[in-house]
C-alpha positions, 0 to 999 in steps of 0.5 A, spaced: 527 497 518 529 502 515 534 508 519 531 516 518 539 518 517 537 513 512 532 515 508 534 523 510 541 521 506 537 518 501 532 525 500 537 530 501 541 524 494 535 527 490 530 522 492 523 522 492 519 519 497 516 513 491 523 511 490 527 511 497 521 508 498 522 503 492 530 503 495 529 502 502 523 496 501 517 499 504 512 504 501 512 510 500 508 512 506 511 510 511 518 512 509 514 519 510 513 517 516 520 514 519 523 520 516 519 526 519 515 521 524 509 524 520 504 520 517 502 522 511 494 521 510 494 528 512 489 526 517 493 529 522 493 538 525 502 539 523 504 545 528 508 549 525 514 548 528 513 540 525 513 543 519 520 545 520 522 538 520 527 534 516 524 531 511 517 535 511 516 538 503 514 546 503 511 545 497 506 540 502 501 534 498 504 529 501 497 525 502 498 521 495 503 517 498 499 514 504 496 510 498 502 509 492 502 503 490 496 499 490 496 491 487 491 486 486 492 481 489 485 477 485 490 476 480 496 473 483 496 466 481 495 462 490 489 468 491 485 463 486 488 457 488 486 459 494 479 461 493 478 453 488 480 450 496 476 455 498 469 455 495 470 446 493 470 447 502 464 450 502 457 446 499 453 453 499 459 454 493 458 448 491 450 448 490 451 454 487 456 452 481 452 446 479 446 450 479 450 456 474 453 450 470 446 448 470 444 454 467 449 456 462 448 449 459 440 451 458 442 457 455 
């Protein structure tokens, strides 16, 4: 887990939270949380004192850090293999597949 000092050092070198998080192997929102102790989702009220913490951008606008970089797990072959195994192990799913194949053959 990166330290607060590591994140702040990268920010001071000119990187943004996205680049700092990538370099440290964490999401931008997690890098923000490590550096500031505040969640990036904007859900909690932030006091004036908290906005003066190192790493808190003066312009605000950090909510996008909370949801940055999502991936499509369905695109991975390991997910497709798991789904095939699950479908083959379920009798109801096998019946549905047979009905679907029969309907395609009739069309």
